[in-house]
Each structure stands twice: as structure tokens, then as C-alpha cells.
N, C-alpha and C positions, 0 to 999 in steps of 0.2 A: 332166453329162460327169461321167466318169469321173477319178477323183483321180490321179495318178501312183503306182501300185505302191509305189516308196519311198518316199512320204512315209506312206502307210497303216499305221498300226498292227495293221490288220486286225481291229479289234474287231468288225466286224459280221459276223462269219466268220456262216456259215448254213449250215441244210443243207436247197437245193432238190432235193423230189422225183425220180431218176431211177434210177427199183429196175433198169431193164434194163441199164444201162453202170454203174452204182455212183459217177458222176461227179458229183456234186451238189453239191461243197463251192465254195462262192466269198463271195467279202467281196461286203457287203450298201452296200458305204459308196467302193469302188473296182471292184467286179468282177473283182479278180485271182483266181484260183481254182487253189488248189494243187495237186502233184502232178507225177509226171510226166506223166500224162495228166490237161490242165486239169482239176480238181475230182474227179481222183482219187486222193485221199488214205488210205491205211490208216493213215498215223499219227494223220491227222486224225478217223479210225473212232475213235479208241482215245482221242485227249487229249479229244476235245470230243463224246466218247460220248452224253454229258448231253444236248447241244445239240441230234444228233442223232436218237435217241430224241423228244425233244421236238416237232422239226421232222415228224416221222413221222404221231406220238400225234395231233399238231393240223390234219395234212393230214385225215385221217383223219375227224377230229371236221368238218370244213370243207368235208369231200367229203357228209358225212351218214352214214358207213361206219360210226360208234360216235359216242355220244354224250356230252360231257366236259359235267359239270354243272355247275361252277362252277371256278375256279383250283387248289382244295383236291384235289381228286378230276384234275384235268388235272396237277400236279406229280407229286402220289402214286404216280401211274400210270406218268410217266415216269421215277421212280426205283425202281419195281420194274423195269419192262422193261429199266432201266440195270444195276439190278445182275443179272437172267437174263443179259442179255446178256455179261457179265464170266464167270458163271458154267459158260454152255453155250460160251463164247469165238466169239462167232457176232456178229460185227459189221454185217454186211452189210441192205440197206435190206428185201428182202420177210424176212427171218427176224423183223427187228424187226417188222412188222406182223403177220407170224404170232403172233409173243408177244403183240401188242397184242389181236390177235380172239382167242387165246387166253382170256386175262382177260375182255375185256371180254363175248365172244360167246360165253361159257357156258351150261350148262347151262337156267339160271333164264332167261337170255334166248331162248332155240330154244324153252321149253316157251312163255313167255307169247305170243308170235305165232304160234306154233302152234295153241293153244287158242283167240286170237283168232278166227285164221283158220278155225278149225274151225266154231266157235262161226256165226261168219259164213254160212258156207256151208251151215248146218246149218238157217239163217233165227231162229237166238239171236242178234238182233247185241244188244249190252248196251247198246251207247253211245248216248247220247240224240238225239234227232232234234227237228228242227219240227216246224211243223204243216203245215206246207208237205211234208212227208218227205224231205226232206233234212240230212245232218250238221249239229246244232246246232254252232253256234260258241262260241252265249254264253247265259247262265244269270241268271235274276233271279228274286229270293223272292218278289216282290210276286204276290197273286192265287193260293199256292198252290207258286207255283213255276213259273216260264214257261222252255221251252229254245228258239232262236231259232240260222237263219242268219244272218242280217243283221240291221243296224239297225231299215231298214224294218218285217220281221216281228217283230221284239220289242216294235215300238209296235203292230202289229195283234193281237199275241195280248195284247198287256196294257189293248186296248180304244181304244189313244190315237191311230190309223191311220185312213189313207183306206180302205177296205176292211175295218176291223175284224169286220163281220158276216159277213165273207165266213170267218172263221176257225172 
């Protein structure tokens, strides 16, 4: 049950995705939404910029649009984007997301995926495959190195399972 906003210090102020109307500010503790239009607060966009950027960075990660490898990576990216926001005087969520993609979706990222897809389309897929033909998700160093798509197929590849003679 939401607490009385008068008793909440709003220490849980958080940015919830709202790119269409910029009304994403809300207290996670009591549900209070600052601003003349609830949730729209240019003042908080500036005073809590790092939180807004952090939330957008992690929303992009959680939706698998970008990949944050660890907390150091996420914190560093958040600080970089917050600095860019201040330099460019842009505080809206779409501009923040665009800046994240400028840094994370750079030419190296594009080149990696382009080269990988072109290799697959040309019949030169470098990814490891199981003896059955499916993509391998496991590897074992026994018997000169075996790749398999499942535990069952790994057992067969190693000669330890039913149907091992079929491999």
C-alpha cells in the first residue's frame, strides 16, 4: 500500500521508461510523481540526471538492445552519458538513449555483426556445431575436444550415452 507522500522522503525516486511523454519520474517507495504533469519534472531531469541515465542504460540492457558486461561498465557508461547530456544540454530520454547507442552501437559493434552475418550467409559459419548439426552450447576437452548442443549429445559424443555408436 502506498505511503502518505507527506511521510516519504522520496529517497526511492526512480526513472521509469516514458520516452513518448517524459513523465517517468516516480518514487518507488510511495508512488509520488513530481511535476506539474505527474512524472514530468525538468528539475529532476537535471538534479537526478545520473539516476535517469542509469535507469535508461539498464532498461536498454534488460531489453537486450545493449550489453552491460559488469557494474563497472554500467557505471562508467552512465557517467559518460550524463556528462554528454550536460555538454549538449539534452535531458530527454530519447536523446539519452541515442547517446548510449552512439557509444555502445559503434562501428566495431556494427562491423562484428555484419561480418558474422555475411559469413553465415556465405556458408562459412565459424561457430562450433554438435555432431547432430545444431549449434553447440557445450564443449569438453576429452577425446580431442567435443562440442555438443545438449548434455545428452555430449554423452553420446564422448561414447557414454545411448546411441553413442550413431555419432
